[in-house]
KOLDREN-249734 format. One record per residue: x, z negated, y of N, C-alpha, C in turn. Coordinates in steps of 0.05 Angstrom, whole numbers, plus 32768, in hexadecimal, padded with zeros to 4 digits. Last residue first. Layout:
<rs>
XZYXZYXZY
...
</rs>
This chain:
<rs>
80C38175834780DA8184833E80D2819A832B
809B81698380809C816C836380B3817E835B
8093813C83B280A2815383AB80A58154838C
805C812483DA806C812383C2807A813E83BD
804180FB8408804E811684078061811483EF
800280D98412801D80DC8406802780F9840B
7FDC80A884317FE280C584317FFE80C88427
7FAB807584257FC6807F84277FC7809D8426
7F8D8038842C7F888054842E7FA380608434
7F857FFC84067F96800F84147F88802A8416
7F7D7FB683FF7F707FD183FF7F817FE38410
7F877F7D83D87F927F8F83EB7F827FAA83E9
7F6E7F3983CD7F707F5683C87F7E7F6583DE
7F777F0283D77F687F0B83C07F6C7F2983B9
7FA17ED183E87F9E7EEE83ED7F907EF983D4
7F9C7E9084047F977EA283EE7F967EBF83F8
7FB87E5284127FB57E6D841C7FB17E7F8403
7FC67E2083FF7FAC7E23840D7FA77E3F8418
7FF87E2983E77FF57E1683FD7FDC7E1B840D
7FE67E6783CB7FFC7E5483D07FF57E4383E9
7FD57E9983A77FC87E7F83AF7FDD7E6A83B2
7FCA7EDA83957FDB7EC983A67FCB7EB083AE
7FB67F00836F7FB07EE3836D7FC37ED2837D
7F947F3F837A7FAC7F2F83767FA47F118378
7F7C7F8283737F777F6583717F927F57836F
7F7B7FBC839A7F8B7FAB83887F827F8E838A
7F677FFD83A47F5E7FE283A57F6F7FD28391
7F74803883C97F7D802683B47F72800A83B9
7F68807B83D87F5F805F83DD7F67804F83C5
7F8D80B583F17F8180A383DD7F78808983E8
7FA480F383F17F9680E284037F8680CF83F0
7FE2811083E07FCB810183D77FBF80F383EF
8003814F83DE7FFB813783EC7FE3812A83DF
803C817583C88020816E83C7801C815483D7
806B81A983B98062819483CB8044818F83C8
807781D28394808781B98394807C81A383A5
805481FC839A805B81F4837E806A81D9837D
802D81E083D1803E81F583C4804381ED83A8
800681BB83DC800F81CD83F1801E81E583E6
7FD181A183BC7FEB81AD83B67FF281C183CC
7FB1816483C67FB3818083CF7FCF818A83C9
7F87813583A97FA2813F83AB7FA0815C83B3
7F5F80FC83B77F61811983B47F7E812183B8
7F4C80BF83947F5380D083AB7F5380ED83A4
7F53807B83807F458094837F7F4E80A58396
7F6B8043835A7F6D805583717F5D806E836B
7F6D7FFC83487F6A801983437F6A8028835D
7F907FC3832F7F797FCF833C7F787FED8335
7FBA7F8983387FAE7F9E83277F967FAA8335
7FF27F5F833B7FDE7F6F83497FD47F858336
80107F1F833380077F3883277FF17F458338
803B7F06836780247F048355801E7F20834A
806A7EDF838880657EF9837B804F7EF58366
806E7EC083C880687EBE83AB80637EDB83A1
807F7E98840180807EB083F2807A7EAB83D4
80717E808440806F7E7A8424806D7E948414
806E7E8B847680877E80846C80877E7A844E
803C7EA3847D80417E88848880597E7B847C
80497ECA844480377EC4845B803B7EA78463
805C7EFA841A80677EE4842980557EE18442
80537F1583D980487F0E83F380577EF78400
805C7F4683AE806C7F2F83B880627F2A83D5
80377F5E837980397F5C839680487F43839D
803E7F88834180427F6E834E80437F71836C
80127FAC8316802D7FA68320802E7F8A832C
7FE87FE4830A7FF07FC88304800C7FC4830E
7FB1801183127FCC8007831A7FD07FEB8311
7F8D804C82FF7F90802F83007FAD80288307
7F668083831C7F798076830A7F7A8058830E
7F5680C5832E7F4D80A9832B7F60809C8317
7F53810083587F6080EE83457F5480D28345
7F49814683607F40812B83647F4E81198350
7F71817B83787F6A816983627F5D8150836D
7F7C81BC838F7F7081A283947F698194837A
7F8A81F183877F9D81E083967F9381C3839A
7F60820783697F7C820C83607F9081FA836F
7F3181D183627F3981EA836E7F5681EF8366
7F2D81A483457F1481AE83507F1881C9835E
7F49817F830F7F4B819783217F2F819F832A
7F57813D830D7F42815083057F4281678318
7F86811182F27F81812583077F6C813982FD
7F8C80CD82E97F8380E682DC7F7B80F982F2
7FC480A282F27FAD80B182FD7FA680C882EB
7FE2806482F07FDA807B82E07FC2808882EE
8018803F830D7FFD804A830E7FFA806182FA
80398005831E8039801B830A801D80258308
80567FE78358803F7FEF8348804680068334
80697FB7838280747FC7836D805E7FCE8359
80697FA583C6805A7FAB83AE806A7FBD839B
806E7F7283F6807D7F8783E6806D7F8B83CD
80577F5C843280507F61841780617F78840C
80537F29846380627F408458805A7F43843B
80357F0F849C80327F14847F80437F2C8478
803D7EDD84CC80467EF784C380417EF984A5
80217EBB850580267EBE84E880307EDB84E3
801D7E8B853980257EA78530802B7EA78513
7FE77E6685507FFF7E66853F80047E838537
7FB77E64856B7FCF7E61857B7FE97E61856A
7F927E7085437F927E56854F7FAC7E50855D
7FBB7EA3852E7FA27E9685287FA47E798532
7FD87EE485337FD67EC8853D7FBA7EBD8535
80027F0F850B7FE97F0885187FEA7EEB8521
80207F4684EC80247F2E84FC800B7F29850B
802C7F6384AD80197F5F84C380207F4584D2
80477F95848280497F7B849080347F7B84A7
80567FB4844480437FB1845A80497F968468
806F7FE1841480757FCB8427805F7FCC843D
80787FF683CF806B7FF683E980727FDE83FA
80898022839C8092800A83AB8085800C83C6
806E803B8360806D803A837D807980208387
806D806B832D807880518335807980508354
803B808E830A8049808A83238054806E8326
802380C082E2802D80A582E2804080A282F9
7FEE80EB82D6800380E482E8800A80C682E6
7FD2812182B77FD8810582B37FF180FF82C5
7FCE815882C07FB6814782C47FBB812982C1
7FFB817682B57FEE817B82CE7FD5816A82D3
8018816182898003817582847FF1817A829D
802B812D82B1802B81368296801381498292
8057811A82E2803D812882DE803E813482C2
807680DF82F8807680F682E68059810082E3
809880C28332808580C4831C808980DD830B
809F8098836A80AB80AA8356809880AB833F
8099808683AF808D808B8395809F809D8384
8091805683E380A2806A83D68098806D83BA
80698045841C806D804683FF8082805C83F8
804D801A844D8060802F84468066802E8428
8015800B847680248006845E8036801F8458
80007FED84B3800A800584A580197FFC848C
7FD07FB884AB7FE57FC684B97FEC7FDF84A9
7FB17F7884A77FAF7F9584A67FC67FA284B6
7F927F3D848C7FA97F4B84987FA67F698495
7F5E7F14849B7F657F2C848C7F7C7F3B849A
7F627ED1849C7F667EE884AD7F6E7EFF849B
7F677E9484987F517EA584917F517EBD84A3
7F907E6684807F917E7E84927F7B7E908488
7F7D7E4484597F867E3984737F897E4F8488
7F537E77843E7F5E7E5C843C7F667E528458
7F657EBE84377F537EA7843C7F617E8D8439
7F6D7F0284417F7B7EE884417F667ED38448
7F6F7F4084297F5B7F2B842D7F687F10842A
7F917F74844A7F927F5F84357F7D7F4A843C
7F957FBA84547F8A7FA0845C7F8A7F8D8445
7FBB7FF2846A7FB57FDE84557FA87FC58462
7FC6803784707FBB801F847D7FB3800B8467
8002805C84647FE6805784637FDE803E8473
802F808A844780298078845D800B8074845C
805F809B841580448098841F804380868436
808880C983EF808580B38401806880B3840B
80A680DD83B0809680E083C8809680C783D9
80B58106837780BC80EF838880AB80F383A2
80A9811A833280A5811C834F80AF8103835D
80AC814582F780B3812C830680AE81308324
8084815C82C28091816282DC8095814782EA
807981768282807F815E8292808E816682AB
8051818B8250805D819482698060817C827B
805F8178820C80508176822580608180823D
807E817681DF8072819081E6806381908201
808B814181DB80A0815481E18096816F81E9
8059812D81CE8064812681E8807A813981EF
80538141819A8040814A81AF804A814381CB
807D81288180807E81458182806A814F8197
806C80F28183808580FB8190808681198194
803D80F48164803C80EC8180805580F6818F
805181038132803E81158140803C810E815E
807180D68127807D80F18129806B81048137
804A80AE8125805F80AD8139806C80C8813D
802D80BF80F7802080BD8112803580BD8128
805780BA80D0804A80D380D5803C80D480F1
8061808380D38076809680D9806B80B180E0
802F806F80C3803A806880DD804F807B80E6
802B8084808F8017808B80A38021808580BF
80578069807780578086807980428090808E
80448034807B805D803C8089805E805A808C
80178037805A8014802F8076802C80388086
802E80468029801B80588036801880518053
804D80188020805B80328024804880468031
80277FF0801980387FEF8030804680098035
801080007FE8800080008000801180008019
</rs>
């Protein structure tokens, strides 16, 4: 019985590897700018908002499956009750998107993201898991250049010293170069 199970596992692995090797794979790098708002509650009850910046690298598989690694940064300075505050957020995300063609140069996309957000607010920093999803539209300018206009929602569990950050929401525009 064990030999049959092992043989079945080896056969399935071989089929999976051969299908991945036959897949059309393209790599890309890019950058993004957008607007981000974070829901901050507790001792500081002020939704932070500002420009967010992102760098991206990824792979496009069979023109419909996209895996992207993203590094992002956002900061906001604000005053509440006469006290000045600053929030900084660094994000490291891994995303999967399914691209649905609607025209030869236009794709709609929807996907999921998971990663970590490192938040520093009121002098207190912590890194927490972030997860969520994104939707948007991609326009292909040429064989090598494309742009995404997207919306991303991320849940997070920052809860330190009476300050909580529950979620981040972003609207972003990218410019990507495909190799």
